[in-house]
LOMAR-147149 format. One record per residue (C-alpha): z, x, y; residue in three letters; residue number from 1. Coordinates in pm, 1 decimal, decimal comma. Example, Ala and Ser with C-alpha at 12.3 -4.5 7.8 and 13.67 -1.06 7.14 Angstrom:
residues 2
       zz       xx       yy res   n
    780,0   1230,0   -450,0 ALA   1
    714,0   1367,0   -106,0 SER   2
//
This chain:
residues 312
       zz       xx       yy res   n
  11915,1   1761,1   8520,9 MET   1
  11579,7   1915,3   8421,7 ASP   2
  11625,0   2185,6   8687,1 SER   3
  11965,5   2279,0   8542,4 LEU   4
  11819,2   2302,7   8191,9 ILE   5
  11539,1   2521,9   8326,4 SER   6
  11788,3   2744,1   8509,9 LEU   7
  12004,2   2777,6   8197,6 LYS   8
  11698,2   2876,5   7990,5 LYS   9
  11592,4   3135,0   8251,9 THR  10
  11938,4   3292,6   8257,4 ILE  11
  11946,6   3305,3   7876,1 GLN  12
  11607,1   3478,9   7867,5 GLU  13
  11730,1   3725,4   8130,2 SER  14
  12038,9   3804,9   7921,9 CYS  15
  11821,6   3865,6   7614,9 GLN  16
  11602,0   4110,7   7807,2 LYS  17
  11905,9   4288,4   7948,6 ILE  18
  12057,6   4311,9   7598,8 GLU  19
  11733,4   4462,2   7462,6 SER  20
  11731,7   4712,7   7747,8 TYR  21
  12095,7   4814,7   7689,4 ILE  22
  12037,9   4858,4   7314,1 GLU  23
  11727,5   5075,8   7362,7 SER  24
  11725,9   5448,5   7286,0 GLU  25
  11616,4   5559,9   7632,7 GLU  26
  11931,9   5423,1   7792,6 ILE  27
  12127,9   5718,6   7653,2 LYS  28
  11967,7   5944,8   7916,0 GLU  29
  12066,8   5722,2   8208,9 LYS  30
  12388,2   5723,0   8410,1 ASP  31
  12603,9   5403,9   8426,8 PRO  32
  12504,0   5317,4   8784,6 PHE  33
  12135,7   5331,1   8692,6 GLU  34
  12196,0   5104,4   8390,4 VAL  35
  12378,2   4848,2   8605,0 VAL  36
  12108,6   4862,5   8874,2 SER  37
  11831,8   4814,8   8616,7 LYS  38
  12014,3   4525,0   8449,0 SER  39
  12048,3   4348,7   8783,5 ILE  40
  11681,5   4421,0   8856,4 GLU  41
  11576,8   4261,3   8524,6 ILE  42
  11781,0   3951,0   8607,5 LEU  43
  11632,7   3923,5   8956,3 PHE  44
  11274,8   3974,6   8835,0 GLU  45
  11315,7   3712,0   8563,6 GLN  46
  11462,5   3462,5   8809,7 MET  47
  11189,0   3532,0   9066,1 SER  48
  10916,7   3485,4   8804,7 SER  49
  11053,0   3134,5   8739,4 ARG  50
  11046,2   3038,5   9104,8 GLY  51
  11403,8   3125,3   9202,7 TYR  52
  11392,1   3347,1   9511,2 LYS  53
  11599,0   3657,8   9446,6 MET  54
  11611,5   3965,7   9668,0 TYR  55
  11754,9   4253,9   9468,4 ILE  56
  11716,1   4516,4   9740,6 ASP  57
  11918,4   4312,4   9987,3 GLU  58
  12182,5   4243,5   9720,6 TYR  59
  12218,4   4608,1   9618,0 LEU  60
  12196,1   4732,2   9976,0 ASP  61
  12478,1   4500,8  10087,3 THR  62
  12706,4   4597,9   9798,4 ALA  63
  12631,7   4970,1   9821,5 ALA  64
  12658,5   4974,0  10199,6 LYS  65
  13003,6   4812,4  10194,7 LYS  66
  13132,8   5051,5   9928,0 PHE  67
  12986,6   5373,5  10069,9 THR  68
  13079,6   5292,3  10430,2 THR  69
  13444,2   5239,9  10338,3 GLU  70
  13457,5   5557,5  10127,5 CYS  71
  13288,2   5772,3  10390,0 PHE  72
  13508,3   5641,7  10670,6 ASP  73
  13825,3   5723,8  10477,7 ILE  74
  13698,9   6068,2  10378,1 ALA  75
  13585,0   6156,6  10729,9 LYS  76
  13911,1   6040,5  10881,7 GLN  77
  14101,8   6254,2  10630,3 SER  78
  13897,7   6562,3  10716,6 VAL  79
  13940,6   6508,1  11089,7 GLU  80
  14315,9   6465,1  11041,7 SER  81
  14325,3   6780,6  10830,5 PHE  82
  14142,1   6975,4  11101,1 LYS  83
  14382,2   6851,5  11369,2 LEU  84
  14681,9   6956,3  11160,5 SER  85
  14527,2   7299,0  11117,7 ASN  86
  14491,0   7344,0  11491,5 VAL  87
  14854,3   7245,8  11545,8 LYS  88
  14980,0   7492,9  11284,1 ILE  89
  14775,5   7772,9  11442,8 GLU  90
  14919,6   7688,4  11784,9 ASP  91
  15276,9   7690,3  11647,3 ILE  92
  15218,0   8024,9  11476,9 THR  93
  15080,3   8183,4  11795,2 LYS  94
  15372,1   8045,9  11999,6 THR  95
  15635,1   8183,0  11762,8 HIS  96
  15460,2   8519,9  11750,7 THR  97
  15480,9   8540,6  12129,2 PHE  98
  15846,2   8431,2  12134,5 GLU  99
  15964,9   8682,2  11873,0 ILE 100
  15781,7   8964,9  12047,6 ASP 101
  15960,4   8868,1  12369,1 SER 102
  16298,2   8889,5  12190,7 ILE 103
  16213,1   9227,1  12041,1 ILE 104
  16119,3   9366,8  12381,0 ASN 105
  16434,4   9236,6  12550,2 SER 106
  16761,3   9435,3  12597,6 GLU 107
  16961,7   9193,4  12383,0 GLU 108
  17080,0   9376,6  12068,6 LYS 109
  17332,2   9134,4  11925,0 SER 110
  17115,9   9061,4  11618,8 ILE 111
  16921,7   9272,9  11373,9 ASP 112
  16587,6   9232,7  11541,9 LEU 113
  16390,2   9440,2  11292,6 ASN 114
  16513,3   9229,6  11004,0 HIS 115
  16445,7   8914,8  11204,6 PHE 116
  16093,9   9025,7  11284,8 LYS 117
  16029,7   9123,4  10923,6 LYS 118
  16139,8   8778,6  10805,2 SER 119
  15933,1   8607,3  11066,8 PHE 120
  15626,1   8815,2  10981,7 ASN 121
  15662,2   8703,1  10623,7 LEU 122
  15684,3   8342,8  10742,0 PHE 123
  15377,8   8394,2  10956,4 GLN 124
  15187,4   8548,4  10667,0 TYR 125
  15265,0   8247,3  10447,7 ASN 126
  15156,8   8004,5  10719,9 ILE 127
  14829,2   8189,2  10775,3 LEU 128
  14772,5   8197,9  10400,7 ASN 129
  14819,0   7820,1  10389,9 GLU 130
  14578,7   7785,5  10679,9 LEU 131
  14313,3   7974,7  10488,4 GLU 132
  14366,2   7752,1  10184,5 ASN 133
  14348,1   7445,2  10407,4 ALA 134
  14023,4   7564,5  10564,8 ASN 135
  13872,5   7617,4  10219,2 ASN 136
  13979,9   7265,2  10122,7 THR 137
  13815,3   7126,1  10436,8 ILE 138
  13490,3   7304,9  10355,1 LYS 139
  13495,2   7167,4  10000,1 ASP 140
  13563,7   6814,4  10126,9 LEU 141
  13282,1   6836,2  10379,4 GLU 142
  13042,3   6949,1  10105,1 LYS 143
  13149,5   6658,6   9884,6 GLU 144
  13101,4   6410,0  10168,7 ILE 145
  12759,1   6553,8  10243,6 GLU 146
  12662,9   6520,8   9876,2 GLU 147
  12795,5   6161,6   9859,6 LEU 148
  12595,1   6070,5  10168,7 GLN 149
  12285,0   6224,3  10014,3 LYS 150
  12334,5   6035,7   9686,5 GLN 151
  12382,9   5705,8   9870,6 SER 152
  12033,4   5752,8  10017,6 ASN 153
  11859,5   5824,7   9685,4 ILE 154
  11707,0   5569,2   9448,3 ASP 155
  11870,8   5648,1   9109,9 PRO 156
  11558,3   5592,9   8898,9 MET 157
  11272,3   5746,7   9096,3 THR 158
  11487,6   6003,9   9281,5 LYS 159
  11298,2   5912,8   9598,7 LEU 160
  11481,9   5809,6   9914,2 TYR 161
  11586,0   5444,4   9911,3 ASN 162
  11529,8   5158,4  10155,4 ARG 163
  11854,3   5229,8  10337,5 LYS 164
  11737,4   5585,3  10412,2 ALA 165
  11398,3   5451,6  10522,2 LEU 166
  11560,5   5214,2  10770,1 LYS 167
  11768,6   5495,3  10920,9 ASN 168
  11471,0   5733,2  10942,9 ASP 169
  11245,1   5473,8  11105,0 LEU 170
  11511,8   5392,6  11362,5 GLU 171
  11550,4   5763,9  11440,6 LEU 172
  11172,8   5796,3  11467,1 LEU 173
  11166,9   5504,0  11708,8 HIS 174
  11434,4   5666,0  11926,8 GLN 175
  11246,6   5997,1  11938,6 ILE 176
  10924,6   5818,1  12031,2 SER 177
  11090,0   5683,5  12346,9 GLN 178
  11106,7   6034,3  12493,4 ASP 179
  10791,0   6200,5  12365,1 LYS 180
  10459,9   6135,7  12195,7 GLN 181
  10468,5   6175,4  11817,7 ILE 182
  10208,5   6214,1  11544,4 ASN 183
  10342,6   6013,7  11252,3 THR 184
  10160,1   5826,6  10978,0 THR 185
  10305,5   5568,5  10740,1 ILE 186
  10156,5   5514,9  10394,7 MET 187
  10257,4   5226,7  10166,9 MET 188
  10168,3   5240,9   9797,4 ILE 189
  10167,2   4945,7   9558,4 ASP 190
  10101,9   4971,4   9183,5 VAL 191
   9823,8   4728,1   9094,1 ASP 192
   9912,6   4461,7   8834,6 ASP 193
  10257,5   4610,3   8780,9 PHE 194
  10392,2   4280,5   8645,8 LYS 195
  10128,7   4290,9   8370,6 LYS 196
  10249,0   4638,2   8270,3 ILE 197
  10607,0   4508,7   8246,2 ASN 198
  10503,5   4198,0   8055,7 ASP 199
  10273,7   4379,4   7813,8 GLN 200
  10466,3   4700,9   7748,9 PHE 201
  10821,2   4621,5   7864,0 GLY 202
  11039,9   4717,7   8159,0 HIS 203
  11102,1   5069,4   8025,4 LEU 204
  10728,1   5133,3   8038,9 ALA 205
  10728,4   5007,5   8397,8 GLY 206
  11012,2   5247,2   8474,2 ASP 207
  10815,2   5536,2   8328,8 LYS 208
  10514,0   5446,6   8543,8 VAL 209
  10726,9   5451,2   8860,4 LEU 210
  10901,7   5776,2   8765,5 ILE 211
  10574,4   5960,1   8696,9 LEU 212
  10413,0   5820,1   9010,7 LEU 213
  10713,1   5930,1   9217,4 SER 214
  10687,5   6282,8   9078,0 ARG 215
  10316,8   6290,4   9160,6 LEU 216
  10384,3   6178,4   9518,2 ILE 217
  10659,9   6435,8   9570,5 LYS 218
  10427,9   6711,4   9449,0 SER 219
  10146,1   6592,5   9679,1 ALA 220
  10335,6   6587,6  10010,6 ILE 221
  10483,8   6860,3  10227,9 ARG 222
  10853,5   6941,2  10259,1 GLU 223
  10848,7   6792,4  10609,2 THR 224
  10725,6   6456,2  10473,2 ASP 225
  10951,1   6203,8  10300,1 LYS 226
  10884,6   5957,4  10016,8 ALA 227
  11081,5   5635,9   9960,7 TYR 228
  11109,4   5354,8   9710,3 ARG 229
  11053,9   5057,6   9937,1 TYR 230
  11116,6   4794,6   9672,3 GLY 231
  11009,4   4713,4   9315,7 GLY 232
  10676,7   4888,9   9257,1 GLU 233
  10621,8   4964,7   9627,7 GLU 234
  10662,2   5322,0   9750,1 LEU 235
  10625,8   5454,9  10102,5 LEU 236
  10561,3   5792,4  10265,1 ILE 237
  10634,9   5906,5  10620,1 ILE 238
  10406,0   6191,7  10721,8 PHE 239
  10575,0   6382,9  11003,1 ASN 240
  10360,9   6555,3  11264,1 ARG 241
  10044,8   6453,8  11079,7 ALA 242
   9732,9   6280,5  11202,7 LYS 243
   9593,7   5995,4  10999,7 ILE 244
   9298,4   6211,7  10890,3 GLU 245
   9539,1   6457,4  10723,9 ASP 246
   9735,1   6181,6  10551,6 ALA 247
   9410,1   6025,8  10431,9 LYS 248
   9329,5   6341,8  10233,5 ILE 249
   9662,8   6313,6  10052,2 VAL 250
   9607,9   5942,3   9984,5 ALA 251
   9263,0   6002,2   9832,5 GLU 252
   9404,1   6282,1   9617,5 ARG 253
   9680,4   6051,3   9483,9 ILE 254
   9431,2   5769,5   9420,3 LEU 255
   9195,2   5998,6   9228,0 ASN 256
   9473,1   6157,2   9021,9 THR 257
   9617,2   5820,0   8916,1 VAL 258
   9272,0   5672,6   8853,3 ARG 259
   9160,4   5958,2   8626,9 SER 260
   9478,0   5984,0   8419,1 ASN 261
   9661,8   5765,6   8171,4 LYS 262
  10017,4   5726,0   8046,9 ILE 263
  10102,6   5722,3   7677,6 ILE 264
  10404,6   5507,7   7600,6 TYR 265
  10511,1   5451,4   7239,7 LYS 266
  10153,0   5499,5   7126,4 GLY 267
  10015,4   5264,8   7390,7 ASN 268
   9773,5   5378,0   7660,8 VAL 269
   9864,9   5256,2   8009,0 ILE 270
   9601,9   5283,5   8279,5 LYS 271
   9697,2   5209,7   8636,6 MET 272
   9550,9   5203,2   8983,2 THR 273
   9700,3   5185,3   9330,1 LEU 274
   9646,9   4986,3   9647,1 SER 275
   9734,6   5197,4   9951,1 ILE 276
   9780,7   5088,6  10310,6 GLY 277
   9802,8   5339,1  10592,8 MET 278
   9875,5   5321,7  10962,7 THR 279
   9953,2   5567,5  11241,6 ALA 280
  10235,6   5531,2  11488,9 TYR 281
  10121,6   5375,0  11816,9 LYS 282
  10300,1   5371,0  12150,6 ALA 283
  10542,6   5081,2  12164,2 GLY 284
  10564,6   5042,4  11785,7 ASP 285
  10894,9   4927,2  11640,7 THR 286
  10994,2   5004,8  11279,2 PRO 287
  10916,5   4643,1  11191,6 GLU 288
  10565,3   4663,8  11340,7 LYS 289
  10487,9   4984,1  11149,3 LEU 290
  10597,1   4837,7  10816,0 ILE 291
  10418,2   4509,3  10885,0 GLU 292
  10091,8   4688,8  10962,4 ARG 293
  10114,7   4912,3  10653,9 ALA 294
  10198,8   4611,8  10435,0 ASP 295
   9905,5   4421,1  10580,2 SER 296
   9677,2   4713,8  10492,6 ALA 297
   9803,3   4706,9  10130,9 VAL 298
   9733,3   4334,4  10113,6 TYR 299
   9381,2   4396,9  10243,9 GLU 300
   9326,8   4670,4   9982,0 ALA 301
   9419,8   4425,3   9706,3 LYS 302
   9198,4   4155,1   9857,1 ARG 303
   8902,7   4393,2   9847,8 ARG 304
   8950,0   4460,5   9475,8 GLY 305
   9247,9   4700,7   9449,7 LYS 306
   9228,5   5073,8   9364,1 ASP 307
   9153,6   5174,7   9722,9 ARG 308
   9287,7   5284,7  10061,0 LEU 309
   9279,3   5066,7  10372,1 VAL 310
   9369,3   5201,5  10715,6 ILE 311
   9487,3   4981,2  11002,9 LYS 312
//
């Protein structure tokens, strides 16, 4: 009975925090999906803090994956069907053009061939015009699908790639590594004492911290590198074709920039530091091994006092 009372109280507190978030001024700048995602995140964090194990990334990933997979499959099938129909219409048009030319060149004069050809040419013109319109529609659909796929791989708040994109990229990296040697470095970043920032200044302040940090990371890496929101306050970078010494320079630059700056939120000064774990790809590594090693390095950085880089 006590556990049910405790659960009820936790849910009520979560609802109050969600209500405060929804009534805040900053929510006006956010799109509906981001508001829903953040509300769910608040619920999951509150439940987790009270000892109820909640995994928001798995929950959102499962729901989003089911929705986007179904939408993309339908859209792709429609485009493929459209393309097939186009090919058939072109074949029919070419066939009829050949047949009418054969009639014109024959000795049979029982019909007004010039009028017949003129009518058919008009028909052919209309068909070809429709084909052009259809091709333009296909191109537009393909662009929309490409944009939808891109959006499904982006974290709505930080605008970094999400965990789903990370999983796909690591699997692709693993496949490539089977055929040739690669120079790839993984860097995991964790905001020190992030829960204290949320508790002291509110979840919107925590959001601002993550957004600014994400912008800093994107400005610090090359176009060939990719940054992801791994989960909660954890971010991750894949350095492509980069030795660990090169990635280390970027990590130190990020550490120093964050350490020497502060965030002003509603008149409050927020100072933050980072714990960074780094590891290079090794022959035989699986995506799971890479992440595990980087995560272990982050844990070691925190154990040594936070605000530092550890390489494994």
